[in-house]
C-alpha positions in Angstrom: -12.4 -13.7 7.9 -9.6 -14.1 5.3 -7.0 -11.4 4.9 -7.2 -9.2 1.9 -4.4 -7.2 0.2 -5.3 -3.8 -1.3 -3.1 -2.1 -3.8 -3.2 1.7 -4.2 -2.4 0.9 -7.8 -2.1 4.0 -10.0 1.7 4.3 -9.6 2.5 1.1 -7.8 5.7 -0.6 -9.2 5.2 -3.9 -7.3 1.8 -5.1 -8.5 3.2 -8.3 -10.2 5.2 -9.2 -7.1 2.1 -8.8 -4.9 0.0 -11.0 -7.2 2.6 -13.8 -7.0 3.0 -13.6 -3.2 -0.8 -13.5 -2.7 -1.3 -16.5 -5.0 1.3 -18.4 -2.9 -0.9 -17.8 0.2 -4.3 -18.0 -1.6 -5.1 -14.4 -0.7 -7.5 -12.0 -2.5 -6.1 -8.8 -3.9 -8.0 -5.7 -4.8 -6.3 -3.5 -7.4 -7.7 0.0 -6.8 -7.3 2.8 -9.3 -9.2 5.6 -11.0 -8.4 4.2 -14.5 -8.3 0.8 -16.1 -5.3 -1.3 -15.1 -4.6 -4.7 -16.6 -4.7 -7.5 -14.1 -4.1 -11.2 -14.5 -7.0 -13.6 -14.9 -7.4 -15.1 -11.5 -10.3 -15.6 -9.1 -8.1 -14.0 -6.4 -7.4 -10.7 -8.2 -10.1 -8.1 -8.4 -10.1 -4.7 -10.2 -11.8 -1.8 -8.6 -12.0 1.4 -10.7 -13.1 4.4 -8.7 -14.1 7.9 -9.8 -11.3 10.3 -10.7 -10.4 12.8 -8.0 -8.1 13.4 -5.1 -8.2 10.7 -2.5 -11.2 8.7 -4.0 -9.1 5.5 -4.3 -7.6 6.1 -0.8 -11.1 6.6 0.6 -12.3 3.4 -0.9 -9.4 1.4 0.4 -9.7 3.0 3.9 -13.4 2.2 4.0 -12.8 -1.5 3.0 -9.7 -2.4 5.0 -10.2 -4.1 8.3 -7.9 -5.3 11.0 -5.2 -7.7 9.6 -5.6 -6.7 6.0 -2.6 -5.3 4.1 -2.5 -2.1 2.1 0.3 -1.4 -0.4 0.7 2.3 -0.8 3.1 5.2 -0.9 0.4 7.5 0.4 1.3 8.4 4.0 -2.2 9.7 5.0 -3.8 6.5 3.7 -1.2 4.4 5.6 -2.2 6.3 8.8 -5.9 5.7 8.2 -5.5 1.9 7.7 -3.1 1.6 10.7 -5.8 3.2 12.8 -8.0 0.3 11.8 -5.3 -2.2 12.8 -4.5 -3.1 9.2 -1.0 -3.1 7.9 0.5 -0.6 5.4 3.6 -1.3 3.3 5.3 1.1 0.8 6.4 -0.4 -2.5 10.0 0.1 -1.4 9.4 -2.3 1.4 9.0 0.2 4.2 6.5 -1.0 6.7 4.5 1.8 8.2 3.8 1.3 11.9 1.7 3.1 14.5 5.0 4.1 16.1 6.5 5.5 12.9 3.5 7.1 11.1 3.5 10.3 13.1 7.0 11.1 12.1 6.2 10.2 8.5 3.2 12.5 8.5 5.3 15.3 10.0 8.1 14.9 7.5 5.5 14.9 4.6 4.1 18.1 5.9 7.5 19.7 6.2 8.4 18.7 2.6 5.0 20.0 1.3 5.8 23.3 3.0 9.3 23.5 1.6 7.9 22.7 -1.9 5.2 25.4 -1.5 8.0 28.0 -1.1 9.4 27.1 -4.5 12.3 25.1 -3.2 13.2 22.2 -5.5 13.6 19.1 -3.4 14.6 16.5 -6.0 12.0 13.9 -5.3 12.5 10.3 -4.2 15.4 8.1 -5.4 14.7 5.8 -8.4 13.0 2.5 -7.6 15.7 -0.3 -7.4 16.1 -4.0 -7.4 17.0 -3.7 -3.7 13.6 -1.9 -3.1 11.8 -4.7 -4.8 13.6 -7.4 -2.8 12.9 -5.5 0.5 9.2 -5.2 -0.5 8.9 -9.0 -1.1 10.6 -9.7 2.2 8.3 -7.2 4.1 5.2 -8.5 2.4 6.0 -12.1 3.2 6.8 -11.3 6.9 3.6 -9.2 7.2 1.4 -11.9 5.8 3.0 -14.5 8.2 2.5 -12.1 11.2 -1.1 -11.4 10.3 -1.9 -15.1 9.8 -0.5 -16.0 13.2 -2.6 -13.3 14.9 -5.7 -14.5 13.2 -5.4 -18.0 14.5 
């Protein structure tokens, strides 16, 4: 079964990069969002618009992804769900979530949510940079290569 790349697309800054890498490997990409997002005309790129609501896109991606697929997301709970299915999860900044690191990421997310709930201003993530984009491309390429070797 061929590998598929799923993009949690609503706020993803690396959609174009993902399309280019996927084309190089002839991989299908599903762009999942709860609103219309323009995609290139390609038989490999598919738009999936889901209902609006919390976690609807995440649920769709988690239901579809299978072992060896790749999910591009900043959503840590979604990353945990796909890792549990032996799929890969990569953040747009190039951070590869792993089964070894996801527990710490979930705990840190929970701590930050608690801090924000007390009214503390935490500042948010740093701006997306060219270095993030480069790291993403490198991680995506490595992950595709690793998954393809395991599928043989």
